[in-house]
N, C-alpha and C positions, 0 to 999 in steps of 0.2 A: 246079651247079643250086639257083635260089632258094629261100632257107628260108622258108618258110609258118608264119605269127603263129598261134599253137595259139587264141587268143582272136580270132576274124576281127571287126574291128569293122563293128558295126550303124548303122544307119541308122533315122533318126526319122520317122516321118510327121507331112505335114500336119495330122492332124487332132492329134496329141498336141503339136504347135507352140502351136495355137489355145489349145488347153485351157489351154495353160501360161500364155500370154498373161494369157486372160478372167481366171483364177484370180488372177495378181500385181496385173491393176488394179483387184480385188474388195477383193483387200486393202488396197490402197492407199487406196482408198474410204473402208475402213473404219477404217483407221488415222486417216483424217483425221478421221471422224468422231467419233469416240471423243474425238479431242483438241480439237476443237471442240466439243464437249458438255461436257467438263471446265475447259475455262477460263468457257465462257458460263456454268457453272452456278457456279463457284468467284469469281466478280466482284464480285459483291454482298459477298461476304464478305470477299473479303478489300480493296473501297473500305471496306468498313465498321470495320474492324482499323486495317489503315494509315491510314487519313484522318485529317490530324492537328488534333487536338482543340482546340478554344480555352480558354486557360488559366481557371480561376473567377476571377470577380471578387471582389474582398476585400468582404467585409461590415462596413461598419460599425455597429458589434451594436447601439452607443446610439441611432444615428440612428435604425435599425430598432424600435429599443423605444420609441424616444420618439411618429415619425411612424405608425408602423401599428399599427391598433385591434389588440387580442387577439381571437383567432377564438371563435365564438358557439358553434360547437359540440365535441362530445370531439377530442381529436386521436389522429390513426390513426397510431402507434405501435409498428412492429413488425409492422404486419401488412400488405393488399396492397398495393403500390406504386399498382397501377391502381384502387384500390376507389373514389376520388373520381375520374378521369378523365370526361370528356364522353363522350359518345354520338359527337362527331363524332370524336375521336381514337382511337376503337376502332374505327369504322369503317374508316377510314383502312390500318388493319392486315390487314384484312378476317378478324380473329381476335374472338369471343367472348369480353367479358371472364371469365368463368363459367370459358372453357376455357383460359387465359392462366397461368401460373405465376410467382410472384415471382422473378427475376430476381434472381440474388446482386449484394449492391450492395459495390463495390471500396471502399477504404478510399482508394483517392485519389479517385473518383470525385465523393467528398463533397463541396463547396466549404469548409465550415465545419471539414473536418479536413485542408483543407492548411496546411504550417507557411506562416506570414508571414516573409519577410525582415525580419531584428530592424533599426528605425528609428534612425535616429541621434537622440541624444539633442539637442531645439533646446537650442541657447545661450540664456538668458534673459538679460536685462538689467536685474538685479536692484540696486538700489543698494545699497551698501554699509552704511546704517543698517538695511536692513533686515533683521532677523536670522531664522535656520532657512530661507534659501534657499540654493539654488548659486551662491554669489558668484563670479565671476570675480575672478581677483588681480587688485589695483591694481598702474598701473601707476606704476614708481619713480619720482618727481620729482627730476632732480637738484638737490643744493644749492645751485649756484651759481644756481639761478633763486629760493630761498626767502631769499638773505643778497644784501643789497645791499652795490654796488659801492661800494668805498671808494677814493678818489682816496690815491694812494700817499703822496704827499706829505704825508696826512692824520697816517698811522699816523709818520712821521719827526718833526713837530712835535712830539707826544705824548712820544714816548720822546727827544729834543731838551728840551721840558720839566720832563720827570723829573729828569733831569743836573741842568738847573740850577737846580734846586730843592733837590737832594740835597746841592750847592756853595753852596748858601748864597746863589744870586741867584734870590732869590724875585719881584720884579720883571720879569726876564728870562723867568723861567716861565711868568707870566701872559702876557707877552705873547704866548708860543707858543701855550700853551691857546687864548687869543683867537682869534691866527689859524688856530687848529684849529676852532675855532667854527663860524667862517665859510664853511670848506669843507662843514663837514656840521651844521648846524642845528638836523636833528631827533635828533642824536647824543646819547645823556649824557653820556658818555664826558669831552669837554674840560669839561663843564659840573663834572662831579664833582671834575677836577683842580683847578680854579680850587677850588673850594670848600676841599679839602685843603689847598691851598695859605694859601690865608688863614685856615686855621684854623694852620696852621706857624705865621703870622705875629702871630696870638690878637689876628687881627680877626675875632672872633664873629658879629658884627652879618655883614660881610660874605661870612660862609662859610654864614650861615643865606639870605643870600638866593640864592645860589646853588642850597642845597638845594631850597628853594620854587618856584625853576624847574622841578627836575628833578620834583620832589614836583607840579606842573602836566602833566607829562607821562602821566600814570597808569602804571599797569602795562606799557605798551611798554617804559619805560625800564629792566624787566628786575632787577639785582640793584640797581642805582641806585636805584630806589624804595623800595624796602628799607631801602635805606641809608639814604636821606631822612627817610622816617619814624624811625626811632631816631635819628638826627643830631638832628633838630625837637624829638622828644620829650625826649631829654638837656636841649637848649637850655632849653626850656620851666621844665623839672626845675631845670635849674640858676638861669635867673633866678628861681625862687620862693623856692628857699631863699637867695640872694644877697640881693633886697630883703628878705624878712623878716625885721624887726628883733628883736634878741636876745630869749628871752623874759625877762618883766617878774621873772619867779620865778628866774631866776638869781641864785642868791646870790654875793657876793664872797669867797671864801675871807676865813678868818679871818686877822687879822694884814696884809691887804692893807687899801691905801687904795684902790685904784684896780685897772680893769679893762678887757681891750677886748672890743669888740662883735666882730662879723661885718663883715669888710671888706667894700666892693662896689667892681668896677672896671669903669669908664666908658670903651668904646675908642672910638677917635678916630680921624681919618684927618688925614695932613697929606703933602703932597709932598716926596720928597727923607726920611720917615722909614719904615725897617722896620717900625718899634711904636712906638705912642705911643695913652696912656691915663691917666686921673690913677683913683688908687687913696686911696679915701673910707676910712679907720681913726675908727671911731666913739672913745670913751674914756668909761667910764662911771666912777662916785665913790661913793662909800658915803653910805647918808643922815645929813646932820647932821654930814659931816667940813666943814669949812674949808680948801679945796683953793690953795696959793697955786702958780699957772701958773709962778714961778718955779724949782721945785722940780720940776717934770714937765719929765722926759727921754726924747724919745719916737726911737728909731733903726729908719728901714726902709733897709733891706739888698736891693738887687735884684743878681739872678744873670742870666748869660748864658753861652752855650753854645757854646763854642772851637772850631771845626774840627768842629762836630756830635759832642763826643765829652766835652772837658772844661769841668767846670762852676767859672766864674769871678767876681770880683766885676765888675760892671758897667760900662761906659765911656759911659755914656749921659746925655744932660742931665736931671736932677734938681734938681726944688725944691718945696718944701712950705708950705701956707699955711692958719690956721684957718679952717675953713667959715664961722664968725660967729664973728668975732671983739668983744669980748676974751673969751677961754676962762676959765672962773671958774667954773663949775659951782655958781652960787650959784640957778639956778631950781630946779636937780635934774635937769635934763634932760642929756644926754649932748652931748661938746662934739666935733667931727669934723676930724681933721686932714687936710686933704688934700694929697697926695703925687704932682706931676708926673713922668711919665716920659716921655722921648724918645729911641728909636734911630734914630739916620740908616741910610739903606738904604745898600748895602754898597756901594765904587764900584769895588773889584776890585783895591784896595791893601790887605795887611796881609790879618790871618785872618779869615774870616766868622764873623762872630757874631750870635745869635738869642734871642733873651728866652728865660727857663726859668722863674723865679720870684722870689718875694719870702719875707723874713722880716721882721718887724714885734715890737721889744722894745720894753716901756714903764717906766720910772724914777719911783722916786718918792723924794725925799730919798736917791738913791744905790742904794736896792734894788730888785731884778727885782721888779716887779708881776704882769705877765704877760708872755708869748710866743706868738706867732700866724707859721706858714710855712704854704707853696702852692707847690708842695708838700710835706707835712709833713716826708719825708725831710731836707729841709735842714734844719731843726731837730736832727735830729743827727749830721748832716755835717760843722755849724756848731753848736755848742751856745755858751746864752751862762752870761756871767758873772753871778752871783747881786749882787754887787754893783759898783759903779761905782770905780774907782780919782780919787784924788781929781788 
């Protein structure tokens, strides 16, 4: 026997189905209207809020102050932002100006409050001589650009000349220095070396010529310019001291009949001579004394440096004569003995010699009257005898 369900299935009528369909369509329509109304009303607000704002333009305050005249009326600070709006602007909003409330002003909406990005400071090309400016660091100049190029052979010639001068070959040294001067005519070094060589040869006039050449170069000659000034000033002082006659007030010591005046050296130049000069030796007599020239003995001793260290008697040619013969001191003037000295140039044979100095000894009737030496140390190294042996 078939089972019967306790809840028999109920069938829906046609009316119920139609009603349910109508209700569903109405619900869908209402939902669509609500949705359309929501988006339609919120769209202007969304566009107003989400529309990209144009970034505020940067305002040049200095230019604005210079070009814009100041306002004639009072400034509206902190009042209604629409108080000064035109009727056209208020009409477009559809509201009366009095009915509007001031909108809150956001800090980021004020153009002047927008922080500007810091600008890089411009690099100013300020000359190095203008103080107080942001100076750029100078570009270092290489030393090679300031130092003139020198021929390597130039330095070699200078060194060879110095070695020859040290060894006593002054003529060879001068040849090297002159050759170096042709390679660098504006360089004072070879000229100064020539001057030093002439001084070693006791050719003061020749040395002075070289120092004058350096002096003509001016301060661009560097330390050699100062050296030239000092050398020429010293030469002028020596010339003044040498040429000046002995003071008339200098008395001849008691017990002496004769005395020596200040000697004068006149340098000469001769081929094949390392040193040549004439030494003038003035001799004074006591007033009122009758002098016998036969009783006058004058010894002029010259010395040279051997191998650059030993002081020895000269090997040069020496001769003498009276400057104004006959020598008798009859008129009360000085009588001058002229002594010539000629040292031959070194030929490379034998030991090199160079002039060193002299000693003058004056005797009358066998007794020492006066003595003189240049340099003075020679008198101590070779003391004179007070009397002459028969």
